[in-house]
C-alpha positions in Angstrom: 160.6 288.0 -35.9 157.9 285.9 -34.2 154.8 284.2 -35.0 152.0 285.4 -32.9 149.8 282.4 -33.9 152.0 279.9 -32.0 151.3 280.8 -28.5 149.6 283.6 -26.5 152.2 283.3 -23.7 155.3 285.1 -24.7 158.6 285.1 -22.6 158.5 288.8 -22.2 158.5 288.6 -18.4 162.1 287.3 -18.4 163.7 290.0 -20.4 166.3 292.1 -18.6 166.4 295.8 -18.3 168.9 296.1 -21.1 166.7 294.4 -23.5 163.6 296.5 -22.8 164.7 299.3 -25.1 165.1 296.8 -28.0 161.7 295.3 -27.3 160.0 298.7 -27.3 161.8 299.6 -30.5 160.4 296.5 -32.2 157.0 297.3 -30.9 157.3 300.8 -32.3 158.3 299.6 -35.7 155.4 297.1 -35.8 153.0 299.9 -35.0 151.9 298.7 -31.6 153.5 301.6 -29.8 154.2 305.0 -31.4 157.8 305.9 -31.8 157.4 309.2 -30.0 155.7 307.6 -27.0 157.1 308.3 -23.6 159.0 305.3 -22.1 157.0 303.9 -19.3 157.9 301.4 -16.7 158.8 297.9 -17.7 155.7 296.3 -16.2 153.5 298.8 -18.2 155.3 298.0 -21.4 155.1 294.4 -20.9 151.4 294.5 -20.1 150.7 296.8 -23.1 152.8 294.6 -25.4 150.9 291.5 -24.4 147.6 293.2 -24.9 148.6 294.5 -28.3 149.9 291.1 -29.4 146.7 289.4 -28.2 144.6 291.9 -30.0 146.7 291.5 -33.2 146.4 287.7 -33.1 142.6 287.9 -32.6 142.3 290.3 -35.6 144.3 288.0 -37.9 142.1 285.1 -36.9 139.0 287.1 -37.7 140.5 288.2 -41.0 140.9 284.5 -42.0 137.3 283.6 -41.1 135.6 286.6 -42.6 134.8 286.8 -46.3 134.4 290.6 -46.4 137.3 292.0 -44.5 136.6 295.5 -45.7 133.4 295.5 -43.6 135.1 294.2 -40.4 136.6 296.5 -37.7 140.3 296.4 -36.8 141.7 294.9 -33.7 142.0 298.2 -32.0 138.5 299.3 -32.7 135.7 298.8 -30.3 132.4 297.2 -31.3 130.8 300.6 -31.3 133.2 301.8 -34.0 135.4 303.9 -31.5 139.2 303.3 -31.0 140.5 301.5 -27.9 142.0 303.3 -25.0 145.6 302.2 -25.7 145.7 303.2 -29.4 145.5 306.3 -31.5 143.9 306.7 -35.0 145.9 303.8 -36.7 145.2 300.1 -36.6 147.9 297.8 -35.2 147.9 295.4 -38.2 147.8 297.6 -41.3 148.8 301.0 -40.1 146.1 302.6 -42.2 143.7 305.1 -40.9 140.6 303.4 -39.5 137.4 303.6 -41.5 134.5 305.0 -39.7 131.3 303.0 -40.2 128.4 305.3 -41.3 125.5 305.2 -38.9 123.0 305.0 -41.7 124.4 301.6 -42.9 122.1 299.9 -40.6 122.3 296.3 -39.3 123.7 294.9 -36.1 127.1 295.8 -34.9 129.5 293.6 -33.0 132.9 291.8 -33.2 132.2 291.0 -36.9 131.2 294.5 -37.8 127.9 295.8 -39.1 126.1 294.3 -42.1 125.6 296.7 -45.0 121.9 296.4 -45.6 120.5 298.8 -48.2 117.6 300.9 -47.2 114.3 300.0 -48.8 112.8 302.6 -51.0 109.3 303.7 -50.2 106.8 301.6 -52.0 104.8 303.4 -54.5 101.1 303.7 -53.7 98.9 301.5 -56.0 97.0 303.4 -58.6 93.5 304.4 -57.7 90.7 302.2 -59.1 88.9 303.4 -62.2 85.9 305.4 -61.4 82.7 303.4 -61.6 80.0 304.9 -63.8 76.6 304.9 -62.3 74.1 303.1 -64.5 71.4 305.2 -65.9 68.1 304.1 -64.5 66.3 305.1 -67.7 68.7 303.1 -70.0 68.6 299.3 -69.2 72.0 297.5 -69.2 71.5 294.7 -71.9 72.3 294.0 -75.5 69.7 293.0 -78.2 70.6 290.5 -80.9 68.2 289.9 -83.7 68.7 286.9 -86.0 67.0 287.7 -89.3 66.9 284.7 -91.7 67.5 285.0 -95.4 65.6 282.8 -97.9 67.2 282.0 -101.2 64.9 281.3 -104.2 66.3 280.1 -107.6 63.9 280.8 -110.5 64.0 279.4 -114.0 62.2 281.5 -116.6 61.8 279.7 -119.9 59.5 279.5 -122.8 57.3 276.5 -123.5 60.0 275.2 -125.8 62.6 275.3 -122.9 64.5 278.4 -124.1 65.9 280.6 -121.3 64.4 284.1 -121.1 67.3 286.6 -120.5 67.2 290.3 -119.7 64.9 290.2 -116.6 65.6 292.5 -113.7 64.8 292.7 -110.1 61.6 294.7 -110.7 60.2 291.9 -112.9 59.9 289.4 -110.0 57.3 289.2 -107.2 57.6 286.8 -104.3 54.6 285.9 -102.1 55.0 283.9 -98.9 51.8 282.6 -97.4 49.9 285.3 -99.3 52.1 288.1 -98.0 54.3 290.0 -100.6 58.0 290.0 -99.7 60.7 292.6 -100.4 63.6 291.2 -102.6 66.9 292.2 -101.1 69.3 290.3 -103.5 69.2 289.6 -107.2 71.7 288.0 -109.5 71.9 285.8 -112.6 73.9 282.6 -112.1 76.5 281.8 -114.7 78.8 279.5 -112.7 79.9 275.9 -112.8 77.5 273.4 -111.4 77.8 270.9 -108.6 75.6 267.9 -109.4 75.0 264.2 -108.4 74.1 261.8 -111.2 71.8 259.2 -109.5 71.0 256.3 -111.8 68.6 253.4 -111.5 70.4 250.2 -112.5 68.8 247.0 -111.4 67.9 243.6 -112.9 64.6 244.8 -114.4 64.3 244.8 -118.2 66.9 245.6 -120.8 64.9 248.6 -122.1 65.3 250.3 -118.7 69.0 249.5 -118.6 69.6 250.8 -122.1 67.8 254.0 -121.5 69.5 254.6 -118.1 73.0 254.2 -119.7 72.2 256.3 -122.8 70.8 259.1 -120.5 73.8 259.0 -118.2 76.3 259.2 -121.1 74.3 262.1 -122.6 74.6 264.0 -119.3 78.4 263.3 -119.1 78.9 264.7 -122.6 77.1 267.9 -121.6 79.5 268.6 -118.7 82.0 271.5 -118.9 85.6 271.5 -117.5 84.7 273.4 -114.3 81.7 271.3 -113.3 81.8 269.1 -110.3 80.0 265.8 -110.6 79.6 262.7 -108.5 78.1 259.4 -109.9 76.0 256.9 -107.9 73.5 254.2 -108.8 71.0 252.2 -106.8 69.2 248.9 -106.8 68.4 247.5 -103.4 70.7 250.1 -101.9 72.7 253.1 -103.2 76.3 252.7 -104.4 78.8 255.5 -105.0 80.8 255.0 -108.2 82.9 258.2 -108.0 83.0 261.1 -105.7 82.9 264.8 -106.8 85.4 265.3 -109.6 86.1 267.6 -112.6 87.6 264.9 -114.7 85.2 263.7 -117.4 87.2 260.6 -117.9 86.5 259.6 -114.3 82.8 260.1 -114.9 82.9 257.9 -118.0 85.0 255.3 -116.2 82.3 255.1 -113.5 79.5 254.7 -116.0 81.5 251.9 -117.7 81.2 249.8 -114.6 77.4 249.6 -115.1 77.2 246.4 -117.2 75.8 243.5 -115.2 73.0 244.4 -112.8 72.6 242.8 -109.4 69.3 242.9 -107.5 65.9 243.4 -109.0 64.7 245.8 -106.3 64.6 249.5 -107.0 64.5 251.3 -103.7 64.2 254.9 -105.0 63.1 256.6 -101.8 66.1 255.2 -99.8 68.6 256.1 -102.5 67.2 259.7 -102.8 67.2 260.2 -99.0 70.8 259.0 -98.7 71.9 261.4 -101.5 70.1 264.4 -100.0 71.6 263.6 -96.6 75.1 263.5 -98.1 74.6 266.8 -99.9 73.7 268.6 -96.7 77.4 268.6 -95.9 78.3 270.3 -99.2 78.2 274.0 -99.3 76.6 276.0 -102.1 74.0 275.2 -104.7 73.6 271.5 -105.6 71.6 269.6 -108.2 70.4 266.0 -108.4 70.0 264.4 -111.8 67.7 261.5 -111.1 67.6 259.0 -114.0 64.9 256.6 -113.0 61.6 254.9 -113.9 60.1 256.3 -110.7 59.1 252.8 -109.4 59.9 252.1 -105.8 59.6 248.4 -104.9 61.0 247.8 -101.4 62.2 251.0 -99.7 62.3 251.3 -95.9 61.1 254.9 -96.1 57.6 255.8 -97.1 56.5 258.5 -99.5 55.6 260.9 -96.7 59.1 260.6 -95.2 60.9 261.3 -98.4 58.7 264.3 -99.1 59.5 265.7 -95.7 63.2 265.2 -96.4 62.9 267.0 -99.7 61.1 269.9 -98.0 63.7 270.2 -95.3 66.7 270.1 -97.7 68.0 273.5 -98.8 69.9 274.6 -101.9 69.2 271.4 -103.8 67.3 271.2 -107.1 66.1 267.9 -108.5 65.8 267.2 -112.2 64.1 263.8 -112.8 64.6 262.1 -116.1 62.1 259.2 -116.8 63.2 256.0 -118.6 61.5 253.0 -120.1 58.8 254.8 -122.0 59.0 252.4 -124.9 58.5 249.2 -122.8 55.7 250.9 -120.9 53.8 251.7 -124.1 54.4 248.3 -125.6 53.2 246.4 -122.6 50.2 248.6 -122.2 49.1 247.4 -125.7 46.3 244.8 -125.4 48.2 242.6 -127.9 51.2 242.1 -125.5 49.6 243.0 -122.2 52.9 242.6 -120.3 52.7 245.5 -117.9 52.9 243.2 -114.9 56.3 241.9 -116.0 57.7 245.0 -117.6 59.7 246.1 -114.5 61.2 242.8 -113.5 60.3 240.2 -110.9 60.4 242.6 -108.0 57.4 244.5 -109.4 55.6 241.5 -110.8 51.9 242.1 -111.3 52.0 245.9 -111.5 49.7 248.0 -113.6 49.9 251.1 -115.7 48.5 253.1 -112.8 51.7 252.4 -111.0 53.7 254.1 -113.7 51.5 257.1 -113.7 51.9 257.3 -109.9 55.7 257.1 -110.4 55.6 260.0 -112.9 53.5 262.1 -110.5 56.1 261.5 -107.7 59.0 262.6 -109.9 57.0 265.7 -110.9 56.5 266.5 -107.2 60.2 266.2 -106.4 61.0 268.7 -109.2 58.3 271.2 -108.3 59.2 271.2 -104.6 62.8 272.0 -105.3 62.5 274.3 -108.3 63.5 271.8 -111.0 61.8 270.3 -113.9 60.8 266.7 -114.8 61.4 265.2 -118.3 59.6 262.3 -119.9 61.4 261.5 -123.1 59.8 259.1 -125.6 62.8 258.2 -127.6 66.5 257.8 -126.8 67.4 260.6 -129.3 65.8 263.1 -126.9 68.3 262.6 -124.1 71.0 264.8 -125.7 68.6 267.7 -126.2 67.1 267.2 -122.7 70.5 267.5 -121.0 71.4 270.4 -123.1 68.3 272.2 -121.8 69.1 271.1 -118.2 72.6 272.5 -118.5 71.3 275.8 -119.8 68.7 276.0 -117.1 71.0 275.4 -114.2 73.7 277.7 -115.6 71.3 280.6 -116.3 69.1 280.9 -113.2 67.8 284.0 -111.5 68.9 283.9 -107.9 66.6 285.9 -105.6 66.9 286.4 -101.8 64.6 288.1 -99.2 64.1 288.4 -95.5 60.7 287.1 -94.6 58.3 289.3 -92.8 57.4 286.3 -90.6 60.5 286.1 -88.4 59.2 283.3 -86.2 61.5 280.3 -86.0 58.7 277.8 -85.5 59.8 275.1 -88.0 56.6 275.4 -90.1 56.4 274.9 -93.8 55.7 278.1 -95.7 54.4 278.2 -99.2 56.0 280.4 -101.9 54.7 281.8 -105.2 57.0 283.5 -107.7 55.5 285.8 -110.3 57.1 287.4 -113.3 55.6 290.8 -114.3 56.4 293.6 -116.7 58.0 296.8 -115.7 54.6 298.5 -115.3 53.3 295.6 -113.1 51.2 293.9 -115.7 51.8 290.4 -117.2 55.1 289.9 -118.9 54.9 289.4 -122.7 57.6 287.6 -124.6 57.7 287.4 -128.4 59.7 285.1 -130.6 61.6 286.0 -133.7 58.5 286.2 -135.8 56.9 288.6 -133.4 54.4 286.2 -132.0 53.5 286.1 -128.3 55.1 283.2 -126.4 54.0 281.8 -123.1 56.6 281.6 -120.4 57.1 279.0 -117.8 58.3 280.0 -114.3 59.9 277.2 -112.2 60.6 277.8 -108.5 60.3 275.8 -105.4 56.9 275.6 -103.8 58.0 276.5 -100.3 60.5 276.0 -97.6 60.7 274.9 -93.9 61.6 277.6 -91.5 64.2 277.1 -88.8 63.1 275.7 -85.5 64.4 277.0 -82.2 63.9 274.9 -79.1 63.3 277.0 -76.1 
């Protein structure tokens, strides 16, 4: 055997005539020349054998370089996929029938054979765009949004003795806003836990004020129920928070136990009330402020007009002022003692009885503007009864709501008036256990400030 890769120049030209038959037989066995082929002259066999060996050597070299031999043509196949002139239907290297390359395979054709490139499928046409609807000329293309405010009004209906009047219905109430009757859309009776802030005046004034403030605060803490949320704060020159909202009565008593030694003699009531209302704006739901104070403001940065505006603008807050120091006020107003000027400490030195009356009027205004009630006890024994009434009032309120007929968002203050009538529209008559007529007291806020929209 021979190795066709060694040299392309073979010593076939030196063979003798006797060896020609053996050479042709070897070529026939290897497949280069068919066995039944007619013997041709020596020179023809030599030339044909050299061409076959050269073609076989070239095909083996191409097989080593190609990675896909199945796609390559054989040595005896022309670039166009047709057999050569000196060969029949079998390849010289493998002896297998040649594989015709389909015309639809595509790609270039040459010595390396065609590349099988799949045909691309026809791209699907994009879906047609949705049909556009022609706008109706008669119907304008816009949306209308109406913001209708809802005003909540809490109403306390009690007798002159402070007893709650139960059993009233929606038809027994009339709401008038700036002289225009309103239609009540919601009605309910509140019987829920309360959320309140106990704001106590505790300054270096007189021991009578301090004693009344502590007694009133402890009486309020005793009236609390387990589901009530209460925060405790006190003020002198500035407000101080003793405990945040909690349902633990022990925490409330622990906060009040810290009030033993007063600090400053100033009682800045307006600043403290403003700060409390500002903090309550971030608390949702209905809130109450129990203001235990003498009503005297000595050195606040805010004026009375500013605190009134803050009270008007605050929503869902009811103030219940509890006055203290009645005993010292009455004693100092006596001509025998004549100590009114020193009754409230050094910060209010030289004050008169008119100052106390003005303070009482201010606390009444805070209560009436928010729907609460102001109390002016004369003795310390009244505190327990007062806070019992306060608890009953704030736990048994009539909650009304309506959409005002004046829908302007102009930020104006609108006055309210709530009336309680009988089912036939006449005045409501309430009788006690003995059958006597009892006058009723209706407590509701005087008005509210409408929302303001800046154009």
